[in-house]
N, C-alpha and C positions, 0 to 999 in steps of 0.2 A: 504494500500500500504506500510505503514511503516513496518508492520509485514512481508510481503512477501519479501521486499527488505532489511530488517534488517538494515534500515537506518532511522534516525529521519527526519521528514519532517517539516520544519518551514514555517508557513503561514505568508505572508507579504501582507497586503492590500494596493493596489495602485489604488485609485479611480480617476475618472475624464475623461472627453472627451469620454464617452461611452465605456470605457475599452481600449481606444486607448493608453493611457499613460502606462498602464500595459503591453499591447501587444508590444509596442515599446521597453520597458525594456527587455522583454523576447526575442524578436527578436535579440537584440544586445548581448545577453548572449552567453557564450561559448556553442557549441552544444555537450555537454557531458552528457546530460540527467539529470543534477542536477538542472536545472532551468526550471520549468514548469508553466503552467497557466491554471486555471479553466476558460474556455471560454464559451460564450453563443452566441445566434443569433446575438447580436450586432456586435461582432467582425467577426463572421463567415459568416454573410449574409448581414446585414443592413448597417453597417457603411460606406462602400464604396459608397453607394447611398445617404448618409446623410452629409458627410464631404467632402469639396473640396480638402483638403490636408491630405490624409491618411498617417500616418507615416509608416504603415505596409501594405504590400500586403499579405493577408492571404494565398493565393495560392502559393506564392513564398518564403515568409519569415518565414514560420512556418512548423513544423513537426506535423502531426496529430497522437496523441497517441491512442485515442479511445473515443467512445461515452459513456456518463454516463447515460443519460436519456432524456426523453421529458416529458413535463407536460402540459396538456390541460388547456386552459383558459376558464373561465366562465363569463357570463354577470351577475353581481351582482348589486342589487339595494337596496336603502333604503326602509324599509317597507311602508313608506308613498307614495312612487312612485306608481302610479295607475296600470300600466301593471303587469300582473302575468305570462303571457305566451310569447313566442317569437313572435307570431302573433300579440298579443296586443301591445307588445313593439314597433314593426315596425310601426304599425298603429298609435299609440299615437305620436310617433316622427314626422311622416309625417303630422299629424294634427296640430302640433305645430312647424312649421319650424323656426329655428333661436332662439327659446325660451329656449332651453335646453342645458346644458353643461355636460361634462363627465370628469372624472379625470383619471390620469395615474401616474405611478411612475416617469415619466420624458419623455422629448422629445426623440423620437427614441427608446423608450422601446418597447418590444413586445406587451405590453398592449396598448400603444398608436397606433402603426402601425396596429395592428389587428382591432382596432375600426375604423381607417381610411379606411381600406379595406372594412369593413362592410358599412361604409358611402358611398363609391363608388358603392359597390355592390347593395345597396338598394336606392341610391340617397337620402341620408338623410342630413339634415341641422342641425348639432349640433356643439357646440364649445368645443374645447379641453382646459382643465385646467391642465397644468403639475405641478407635485409636485416634491419635492426632496426626492424621495424614496417612497416605498410602505406604510410605517407606517403612515406618515401624511395624505396620500390620504385615507387610510382606516379610520382614525379618522374622517375626514370630511364626508366620505360616511356614517358612522354610525350616525353622528350627523345630517345629512341631508343637509349639505352645498353643496354637489354635489349629484345628484340623482342616478347615476349609473356609472359603469366602468367595464372593464375587470379585473378579479382577478384570480390568480391561485387557484386550488382546495385546496392546502395546506394552503393558506392564509385565505380562507373563512371558512374552517371547524371549527376552534376554535370560530368563531363568528356567527354561523348559527342562533343563537337565536336572533341576532340583525340585521340581513340582510335577504334578500330573493334572491335565485338564480333563474334566469329566463331561462337561457339556457347554454349549454356547446358547445364550438366551436370545436367539435371533430367528428370523423367518427361514433363513437358509444357512448352510455351512459357510464358513469363511475360507477364502482361498489361501489365507495364511495358516489355517489349521484345518486342512481338508479332511482329516481323519477324525475330527471331533464332531460328534452328533449334536443336533439341536435338541432342546427340550421337547419341541413339538414332535420330533421323531419318536420320542418315548411316550407320546400321548399326553404330554403336559402342555396344555394350551392356555393362552392368556398371561404368559410370563415372558413377554418379549422385552428385554432390557437393553435399550440403545440410547444412552444419554446424548443430548444434543448440545452443541456449542455455537454461539453466534456473537454478533457485534450489535450493541445498542448504544444509544445516546440519550440525552435529556429530551423530554417532550418539547415539541415546538420547533424542531429543526426544519427550516424551509425545504420544500420538496426538491428544489433544484440542488441543494447541498446534499440531501439524502441520496438523491440519484447519483451524484458524483462520487460519494463515498461507497455506494453499492457497486458502482462500476469499477472502482479501484479494488474493492474486495474481490469481486469476481475475476478481475485480471490476475490478482495474486493467487487465487484458488486454481487458476488454469495453468500456473507455472509448473512445468514437469518436475522441477526440483522440489517444490512445495508438495505436490501430489505424492511423490515418492516418499518424502519425509513423513508426511502425516499418515500415509497408508502403512508404512513399515514401522513407524514409531508408535502409532496409536491404534492401528487396526481400524482406522476410520473408514467411513463410507461416504 
């Protein structure tokens, strides 16, 4: 986008409250197209159901610039965890109610909520162990402190020799993991987990500026270098 707009882009990390702090800052900015945010499901879909006092109404307080990608989640387990297929996974959990836990990068993350959807869908009794980010959760998954969790394809590819992938929560198999079955293949429907990412700005950005930003974003997305990086690094679609 920098190249298309001929303008340097400065990245400022504002963490906390499931991206609500960053979103509030962006919503309060001048609607001139110079303040944007890299947003995901948390802001766009989940947070209004998780927080009592949302500082931002995504539908009213933001301008949507464009979608970047979606990335399917996979059920990944420590190699010592007995199940190897989605069918075995569900059966094993049902035979051990309340005895198993799973990790996630944090409360309200797509990984957490996707597993909760699977719990409801299959009537499973498992305990959530939230972490502060993906890195510590992955460390404990590899060490065996937690037996399984939802992980993005991009996060699991570098450690395939240390973990096993049981299933992918998508409509079809991924070309990056062609031997991994979908949950749907095991008869589990309604648990498609593909978090989305996009660019937003404050409400009121003029249409001509929004169109210019969208054009710059689409030009960046069409770059072979970017496509290769996001597909291989994140398993994005």
